[in-house]
C-alpha positions in Angstrom: -3.0 -8.6 8.8 -4.1 -5.0 9.5 -4.6 -3.3 6.2 -7.9 -1.5 6.5 -6.2 1.9 5.8 -5.5 0.7 2.3 -9.2 0.9 1.5 -9.3 -2.5 -0.2 -13.1 -2.9 -0.2 -13.8 0.6 -1.4 -11.0 2.0 -3.6 -9.0 -1.1 -4.7 -11.7 -3.8 -5.3 -13.3 -1.8 -8.1 -10.0 -1.9 -10.1 -10.4 -5.7 -10.4 -14.2 -6.0 -10.3 -15.5 -7.0 -13.8 -17.7 -9.7 -12.3 -21.3 -10.3 -13.6 -22.9 -12.1 -10.7 -22.9 -11.6 -6.9 -21.2 -14.9 -6.0 -18.2 -14.1 -8.2 -18.0 -10.6 -6.7 -18.1 -12.1 -3.2 -15.3 -14.6 -4.2 -13.2 -11.7 -5.6 -13.6 -9.7 -2.4 -12.7 -12.8 -0.4 -9.6 -13.3 -2.5 -8.5 -9.7 -2.0 -9.1 -9.9 1.8 -7.6 -13.3 2.5 -3.8 -13.8 3.1 -2.0 -16.7 1.5 0.1 -19.1 3.7 3.4 -19.1 1.9 5.4 -17.9 -1.1 4.6 -21.1 -3.0 0.9 -20.3 -2.8 1.5 -16.7 -4.0 3.5 -17.9 -7.0 0.9 -20.6 -7.8 -1.8 -17.9 -7.9 0.3 -15.7 -10.1 0.6 -18.5 -12.6 -3.2 -18.8 -12.7 -3.6 -15.1 -13.4 -0.9 -15.2 -16.0 -2.9 -18.0 -17.8 -5.9 -15.8 -17.9 -3.9 -12.8 -19.1 -2.3 -14.9 -21.8 -5.8 -15.8 -23.0 -7.1 -12.2 -22.7 -7.4 -11.6 -26.5 -10.0 -14.4 -26.7 -12.1 -13.5 -23.6 -11.8 -9.8 -23.0 -15.3 -9.3 -24.2 -16.6 -11.6 -21.5 -20.4 -11.2 -20.9 -23.6 -13.0 -20.5 -27.2 -12.1 -19.4 -27.2 -11.5 -15.7 -30.9 -12.3 -15.5 -30.5 -15.6 -17.3 -27.5 -16.5 -15.1 -29.4 -15.7 -11.9 -32.5 -17.6 -13.0 -30.5 -20.7 -14.1 -28.7 -20.7 -10.7 -32.0 -20.3 -8.9 -33.6 -23.1 -10.9 -30.7 -25.5 -10.3 -30.3 -24.7 -6.7 -33.9 -25.5 -6.0 -34.2 -28.4 -8.4 -35.6 -31.7 -7.0 -36.7 -34.9 -8.7 -40.0 -34.8 -6.9 -41.1 -31.6 -8.7 -39.2 -32.0 -12.0 -38.9 -35.7 -12.7 -42.1 -37.3 -11.6 -43.4 -40.6 -13.0 -44.8 -40.3 -16.5 -43.2 -36.9 -17.1 -43.7 -37.0 -20.8 -47.5 -37.5 -20.3 -47.7 -34.7 -17.8 -45.9 -32.4 -20.1 -48.2 -33.4 -23.0 -51.4 -32.7 -21.1 -50.3 -29.6 -19.2 -49.4 -26.6 -21.3 -48.4 -24.6 -18.3 -46.0 -27.3 -17.0 -44.7 -27.8 -20.6 -43.9 -24.1 -21.1 -42.4 -23.8 -17.6 -40.1 -26.8 -17.9 -39.2 -25.9 -21.5 -38.3 -22.3 -20.4 -36.0 -23.6 -17.6 -34.2 -26.1 -19.9 -33.7 -23.6 -22.8 -32.2 -21.1 -20.4 -29.8 -23.7 -19.1 -28.8 -24.8 -22.7 -28.4 -21.3 -24.1 -26.4 -20.0 -21.1 -24.1 -23.1 -20.9 -23.6 -23.0 -24.7 -22.5 -19.4 -24.5 -20.1 -20.0 -21.6 -18.5 -22.9 -23.3 -18.3 -21.8 -26.9 -17.3 -18.2 -26.3 -15.2 -18.5 -23.1 -14.2 -21.6 -21.2 -14.0 -23.9 -24.2 -11.7 -21.6 -26.3 -9.1 -21.0 -23.6 -5.6 -22.4 -24.3 -5.1 -24.5 -21.3 -1.4 -24.8 -21.9 -1.0 -21.3 -20.4 -2.3 -22.5 -17.0 -0.5 -24.5 -14.3 -1.3 -28.1 -14.0 -3.6 -27.8 -11.0 -5.8 -25.2 -12.7 -5.9 -27.1 -15.9 -7.8 -29.8 -14.0 -10.3 -27.2 -12.7 -10.8 -25.9 -16.2 -11.2 -29.4 -17.5 -14.0 -30.1 -14.9 -15.8 -26.9 -15.9 -15.6 -27.8 -19.6 -16.6 -31.4 -19.1 -19.6 -30.3 -17.1 -20.8 -27.9 -19.8 -20.1 -30.3 -22.6 -22.1 -33.0 -20.9 -25.3 -31.0 -21.6 -24.6 -31.4 -25.4 -25.3 -27.7 -25.7 -24.4 -27.3 -29.4 -26.9 -30.1 -30.4 -29.7 -28.7 -28.2 -29.0 -25.1 -29.1 -29.5 -26.0 -32.8 -32.8 -27.6 -31.9 -33.9 -24.5 -30.0 -32.9 -22.2 -32.8 -34.9 -24.4 -35.3 -37.9 -24.6 -33.1 -37.5 -28.4 -32.6 -36.9 -28.4 -28.9 -39.9 -30.3 -27.5 -41.0 -32.8 -24.9 -38.4 -35.5 -25.6 -35.6 -32.9 -25.3 -37.0 -31.5 -22.1 -37.1 -34.9 -20.5 -33.5 -35.6 -21.6 -32.2 -32.3 -20.1 -34.2 -32.8 -16.9 -32.6 -36.3 -16.6 -29.1 -34.8 -17.1 -29.8 -32.2 -14.4 -31.1 -34.9 -12.1 -27.9 -37.0 -12.5 -25.7 -34.0 -12.0 -27.5 -33.0 -8.8 -27.2 -36.5 -7.4 -23.5 -36.8 -8.1 -23.0 -33.3 -6.6 -21.5 -32.1 -9.8 -23.8 -29.2 -10.0 -22.6 -27.8 -6.7 -19.0 -28.4 -7.7 -19.5 -26.6 -11.0 -21.1 -23.7 -9.3 -18.1 -23.3 -6.9 -15.5 -23.7 -9.6 -17.2 -21.4 -12.1 -17.6 -18.8 -9.4 -13.9 -18.9 -8.8 -13.2 -18.9 -12.6 -15.1 -15.6 -13.0 -13.4 -14.1 -10.0 -9.9 -15.0 -11.4 -10.9 -13.8 -14.8 -12.3 -10.5 -13.4 -9.1 -9.8 -11.4 -6.9 -10.7 -14.5 -9.0 -8.3 -16.6 -8.2 -5.5 -14.1 -4.5 -6.3 -14.1 -4.4 -6.4 -17.9 -6.4 -3.2 -18.3 -4.2 -1.1 -15.9 -0.9 -2.7 -17.0 0.0 -4.0 -13.5 3.1 -6.3 -13.3 3.7 -9.5 -11.3 6.5 -9.0 -8.7 9.2 -11.6 -8.1 8.5 -13.1 -4.7 12.0 -13.5 -3.2 14.7 -12.1 -1.0 14.3 -10.0 2.2 14.3 -6.5 0.7 11.8 -4.7 -1.5 12.7 -3.2 -4.9 10.0 -1.2 -6.6 10.5 0.6 -10.0 8.0 3.2 -11.2 5.4 2.3 -8.5 2.3 4.5 -8.0 -1.1 4.6 -6.3 -3.5 3.3 -8.9 -6.5 5.4 -7.8 -4.8 8.7 -8.6 -5.7 10.1 -12.0 -2.2 11.4 -12.8 0.1 9.6 -10.4 3.8 10.5 -10.0 5.8 7.3 -10.3 8.7 6.7 -7.9 11.4 4.0 -7.5 13.4 2.7 -4.5 15.1 -0.3 -3.2 15.3 -1.1 0.5 18.9 -1.7 1.7 18.0 -1.7 5.4 15.1 -3.1 7.4 14.1 0.3 8.9 13.3 3.3 6.6 12.6 6.8 7.8 10.5 9.0 5.5 10.5 12.8 5.9 9.0 15.7 4.1 6.8 18.7 4.7 3.1 18.5 5.3 1.1 18.0 2.0 4.2 16.6 0.3 2.4 13.2 -0.3 3.9 11.0 2.4 0.7 9.2 3.3 -0.2 8.5 -0.4 3.4 7.2 -1.0 3.1 4.9 2.0 -0.2 3.6 0.8 1.2 3.0 -2.7 4.1 1.0 -1.2 1.9 -0.9 1.2 -0.5 -1.7 -1.6 2.2 -3.1 -3.8 3.4 -5.3 -0.9 0.0 -6.5 0.0 -1.2 -7.2 -3.5 2.1 -8.9 -4.3 1.7 -11.1 -1.2 -1.8 -12.4 -2.3 -0.6 -13.3 -5.8 -1.9 -10.2 -7.6 0.0 -8.0 -10.1 1.0 -4.6 -8.7 0.9 -1.0 -9.9 4.5 -0.7 -10.8 6.9 -1.0 -13.8 8.9 -3.8 -12.1 9.0 -5.2 -8.5 10.7 -7.6 -6.2 8.9 -8.3 -3.0 9.6 -10.8 -0.2 6.8 -12.9 1.2 5.6 -11.5 4.5 3.4 -13.5 6.9 2.1 -10.3 8.5 1.4 -6.9 6.9 0.2 -3.8 8.7 -0.4 -0.3 7.5 -1.3 2.4 10.0 -1.9 5.5 7.9 -5.2 7.0 8.8 -5.1 6.6 12.6 -7.8 8.5 14.5 -9.0 8.5 18.1 -10.9 5.3 18.8 -13.9 6.7 20.7 -15.7 3.3 20.8 -12.9 1.6 22.7 -11.8 4.6 24.6 -8.3 4.8 23.1 -6.8 8.1 22.4 -4.8 8.7 19.2 -1.5 8.2 21.1 -2.7 5.0 22.8 -3.8 3.7 19.5 -0.3 4.2 18.1 1.2 2.5 21.1 -1.0 -0.6 20.8 -0.5 -0.9 17.1 3.3 -0.7 17.5 3.1 -3.3 20.3 1.1 -5.6 18.1 3.7 -5.4 15.3 6.7 -5.8 17.7 5.0 -8.8 19.4 4.5 -10.5 16.0 8.1 -9.7 14.9 9.5 -11.2 18.1 8.2 -14.6 17.0 10.5 -14.4 14.0 7.6 -13.9 11.6 8.5 -12.0 8.5 6.6 -8.7 8.9 6.0 -5.6 6.9 4.7 -2.6 8.7 4.1 1.1 7.9 3.6 3.8 10.5 2.6 7.2 9.2 3.6 10.2 11.4 4.3 7.9 14.3 3.6 9.3 17.8 2.1 12.5 16.5 -0.5 12.0 19.2 1.9 13.1 22.0 4.1 16.1 22.9 7.3 16.6 20.9 9.7 15.7 23.7 8.0 12.4 24.4 7.6 11.7 20.7 11.3 12.3 19.9 12.4 10.1 22.8 10.2 7.1 22.1 10.6 7.5 18.3 14.4 7.1 18.7 13.8 4.1 20.9 11.5 2.6 18.4 13.7 3.1 15.4 16.7 1.6 17.1 14.7 -1.3 18.5 13.2 -2.3 15.2 16.6 -2.7 13.7 17.0 -6.1 15.4 14.2 -7.7 13.3 16.3 -8.4 10.2 13.7 -10.4 8.4 11.1 -7.6 8.7 10.7 -4.2 7.0 9.4 -1.1 8.6 8.5 2.2 7.0 8.1 5.2 9.4 7.2 8.7 8.4 7.8 11.5 10.9 7.7 15.2 11.2 10.5 15.0 13.8 13.5 16.2 11.8 15.7 15.6 14.9 15.5 11.9 14.1 17.8 12.4 11.2 20.6 13.3 13.6 20.6 9.9 15.4 23.6 7.7 15.1 21.7 4.9 13.3 20.8 7.3 10.6 24.3 8.7 10.3 25.9 5.3 10.0 23.4 4.1 7.5 21.6 1.5 9.6 18.4 3.4 9.1 17.8 4.5 5.5 16.3 7.9 4.9 14.0 9.1 2.1 12.1 12.3 1.5 9.5 13.7 -0.8 10.9 16.7 -2.6 9.4 20.1 -2.4 10.7 23.4 -3.8 9.8 27.0 -2.8 9.2 29.6 -5.4 8.3 33.1 -4.3 7.5 31.8 -0.8 5.0 29.4 -2.3 5.7 25.6 -1.9 5.7 23.6 -5.0 5.1 19.9 -4.4 6.5 17.5 -7.0 5.9 14.2 -5.0 9.2 12.8 -6.1 10.9 10.3 -3.7 14.6 11.0 -3.1 17.2 9.4 -0.9 18.2 11.5 2.1 16.2 13.8 4.2 14.8 17.4 4.3 14.3 19.9 7.0 12.0 22.1 4.9 8.9 23.2 6.7 6.1 24.8 4.8 3.7 25.3 7.6 4.8 28.9 8.2 4.8 29.6 4.4 1.2 28.4 4.0 0.2 30.4 7.1 1.7 33.5 5.6 0.3 32.8 2.2 -3.2 32.8 3.6 -2.6 36.2 5.3 -3.1 34.9 8.8 -0.2 36.7 10.3 -1.6 40.0 9.1 -5.2 39.1 10.1 -4.1 38.1 13.6 -2.0 41.2 14.4 
């Protein structure tokens, strides 16, 4: 996978990040960055998210004290019987006010936090909306929380009746959970619970849809880039495995390719996608080369970077791996004659990888005259632009076919550079 140009960690993560603690946030980021091995795993994760979304009316106000959560986690992580369950604990608590108040504070924080998590969130979920595997995970979380008898002890706290006996009882429960490794298991499962819930809240808030994971061709209806404030929605269905995208500068080709790539990537990790409806195949490898610059650190020029990226994708495709790849303005790093020659070779060569899909945008309008384009082996799309009074009007609408419109000269003239340079 090579999807750094989709800006997942900066632009996209924030759409799904409603987490309240650092561990859940890290789990969410890992979920977004880690590919799944097969279509079955993608569909299984979809069902987990759908379970959370079905329960959203009950848990959309999800919250707790971040300070309490962090302090409880710190206490449980550092708990040891040596310090918290010594011999004659009752007597030590009776004769030491400092120890009494410290132990009591820890126990009350645990009870109040766990009571809130169970009674307002995990315990009220309708488990029937979840797949069987995740029902067991949810069952473990609830059993762990219930084992602390939080309702009983919460009443005692509220009534001012939580004393030495109750402290000792809670400490013994904690000791048993630590010894059985249940505390660590709960921490791991609850972290993932919040990561799932957070992502589902984002999908629900922005109205994303779950794609069907099937077939070999993509179909996207009313897709868009979710970061844009007022995005133009487009639709298309891939009928070939190589798609050529044309359009003048500033027409939105890069943004469109990011939107398509984002739908494909999110769909392939089990997330809902920014579209009205979608059908997406499972791809074992996804690459999006959209913001390619000179790699000064490694010594690669812009053109050499393009060549190496293409080689990486072709090598992977040669293994029979289902691949999805996007190349924005391919070979713009070399002269026009070389670019036209090797672009033609590339487009024709990629046609042989039938279980892959390639999007290539280009400023080389001569490519639309190749035989593969004329006979329909390579599909063409363009982003529409009109000219009114010698001023280009970009509407960012995707249409089948191609355009030879060039707006560079118009913009040059519009800024008065021809007159200034005479």
